[in-house]
N, C-alpha and C positions, 0 to 999 in steps of 0.2 A: 800387467801390471798385477803380481799378484806378493803375497804376503813375504817373502823372502828377498822380494827386490828392494824394500825398503829398508832400512836399517838406522836415518838417523832420528835425530827427534828434539825439540828445541828444547831452550831451559826453560821459557813462562809460555800459557798460552795466552795469547792479545786478546781473549773475547771469551767471558763468561759470564753464568746469570747469579745474581745474588738474591740476596736474599725477600726484596720485593719484585724479583721478575726487570728489573733494566740489565740490558743489553750490556758490560762494561768494557772497555775498547783502554788497552793501553799499549806506546809504543817500545818497550823495553826490547833489543837486539834476540836475536836467536844466536846460537853458539854453532851451529853444523846447520848443512843442509841435506836433502836428501840428493845421492847422487845419480838418480836416472833424472829428476827433475830440478838441479841446480840449475839452468837456461833458462826455466820459470820465475825462477826467485823464489820456487815453492819450500814449505818446510813441511814431509811429509813424517808422521808418527802410526806406523801399524803394530796394531797386537793380535791376538788369535783370542776371539769370545770364547767364554765359556761353551758353546756349540762346537767348538774347532772350528767357525766362518771366521776370513780372513776379514777385517773391518778397520776403519779405523779412528781413534778411541772420537769418542761424541766431540767434547771440547778439545781434543791437544793439536788440533792442525794450525791454529794459528794462519788462517789461511789467506781473511778477510785482510790482514796488511799486509800479506807475501805478496798480493795482487797490485792494492794501492793507490788504482787510479782516481782521477778526479773523482767520477760517480760515485767508487764506493768509498769515498773519504766523504762525502759529499750522503750519501745513504746511514752510514756509518754515524753521522753525528745525527743526523735524524730518527735514527731509531733509539739512540741511548736516549733519548727523553719519551719513548713510549712505554707506556705503562703495564706492559704486556706481564698478564701470570708467570709465576718461577717457569710453569711446565711451558707453558709458550714461548719465554726465550731459550728453553734448552731446545726445543725443535728447532728452532727459526738458526740457532749457533749450528746444531749440529746440519741443517740443510746446510748454510755457509758450506761447510767443512765440502759436505759429496759434492756441491755444486761445481768447486774448483776442483776436481779429486778428477771427475767427469769431462772438464773442459781442458784438461792437461795438454790439450790438440790445437786448441782454440787459438787464433792472435790472442795479444794483449787484451786489444780492446774489447773485444766478445767476452776475457772472462774477466775485466772491469765493468759491461752491463752484465753480465751474468750476476756474479756476487754482490752489486748492487741490488737488481730483484729478488736475489733471496735473502740477502738481510731487512729485504723492505714487503716479501710477498704475502706474510700475514696483517698486513696493516687495518689491514678494513676490519678487525675484528674487533679492535679499539673501540667501547660503544660510541661516546663521540662523533664516530664517523659511522655509522652506521645508518644507513638509507635505504638501500635495495633490500640488504639484506642477504645478499651474494658480497660475502666478504672481499673477493677477488676485482667484483665492479666496482665495490665500495672505497675501497682500497686506491684502487685508479685514477678515481675522480679527486681523491685527494692528492694523489702527487701529480697530477696533471693540474689543477688548481697551486699549485707548489710549484710549477714549472719544469719540474720535473723531465730528465731525457727521455724523449718518447716512445725510445728502443725498451727501455727499462717498466714504463709506466704499461705498453701492450703485456711483457710479459709476464707481468701483473697482472694483468687482465685476465688475457689468455691461458693462467697456470692449473696443471691439475685440476679435468672435468669439469671447465669452467662452462664450456661451453653448453654439455649436458644439465648443469645447475640449471644456466640460464633458458634451454628449453622448459624446462619444467616450470620453472618460476615465471617466466613469460616474458621474460629479458634480452629475449635476443636482439633486439633492435639498442639496445643500452650498452650488449656488449659490440655489438657491432660496430659501432664509433670510435671503438681503438682498433688499429689496424692489427692485424696476422702479424705474430713473430717469425723471423725464417725456423722451417723446421730444427734445424740440427738447436739452438737456444732453446726454443719452448723445449723439444724432449729432454734437453740436462736438466731444465729447474724443474718440472716435472718428474722425474726418473728421482731427482733426489729428494724431492717433498715426500717421493714412496719410499725408500729406505729410510723416513726416521718417523714415528712413532711422537704424538701431542708430548710426549716427555723425554722424547732425544733417545729413544731406547730402538736398538736395530729394526727392522723389519724386510722379508721379501713382497716383491708388491701381490702375492697373496696373503699374507698373514695383515698387510697396513688397509688390505678392498676390507678384510675382514674384520676388525680392527674399528673401521670408521663402523659399520653396519653397523657392528654392535654395540655404539653408542648412538645411532638415530634410530626412533622406532620404525617400523616396518611402511611404508607407505610417505613417511614422510619426505621431501622434495628432498635433501640431499642422499637420502638413502635411494630411493631412485634413482639419483643421478650419478653414484655410485657403481649401482648394480647395474648400468646401464651400459657407463663407461669404464666395467673393470677390463675386457680386453684389449681393449685401449690403451689402459694403464699399461699392460703385462706390454706389448708390441715396442711403447713407448721406450720402459724398460729399459729391454734387452737393444733396440736401436743407441739411446744414449750410449751406452757399456759397448756396445761392439766398435763407435765412431770412436772410442774412447782406448781403442785396442787392450779393454781390460779380460783377460784370461777368465780371470776371477771374480765375479761382481763380487761387491767390498761389504756387502751389506747381502746375506745368506745366499743360498746355490739354488740350483736347477738347469733346467733346461730351459732356450728359449721357447716362448710359445709357438703353438704351431697355427 
């Protein structure tokens, strides 16, 4: 799918970040659907960014409500109560948008799992949940205590370089307590996370890695882990786009990593 394939737009975006950083959700209906994705119940709006790449507007997709499965509904209720920083809420909303776009060929059940995981993937940054210091593990432990679906818990635990960070922190055993996720679903969540910066801005894998490295001092745990996982990130990003049959990546451009 490219920028010319999708023409419909929702009347109202059902999720956005307010001034306090809470993710707000309502259930007002949409007027039109994407002509290619109507059978999935998605509503997609595509524009051109200033540098010419086709992309989904950060908060315009309305994807979480369009998926609207049991897990997504529960995740929406949970994330609405989390005091995300405003920039983090924009990031989460953007990851949700990208996750569903990349999951358009997955089953309805898998899309429900993925969107729930996208909504909750950074819950471990909440100060009250901090335990090990690795947000993916801390978030997964919290969701596990709440009895959340194990598939969502596993995706949260293992997303975006979690294995490399766990090695750096000596937390391999803590991460191994969570089952591995199916590769296709794990790829989609990580690729979506790589598309969206901490403030909701669009990224390629290379620019996202550079952005993360710029925020953490050289020699820090996260800096070392991201540097180690950078080649894996590019491969993950392109696998997810190929599986979704997106001939042009929605955020960024370039060629698959060799």
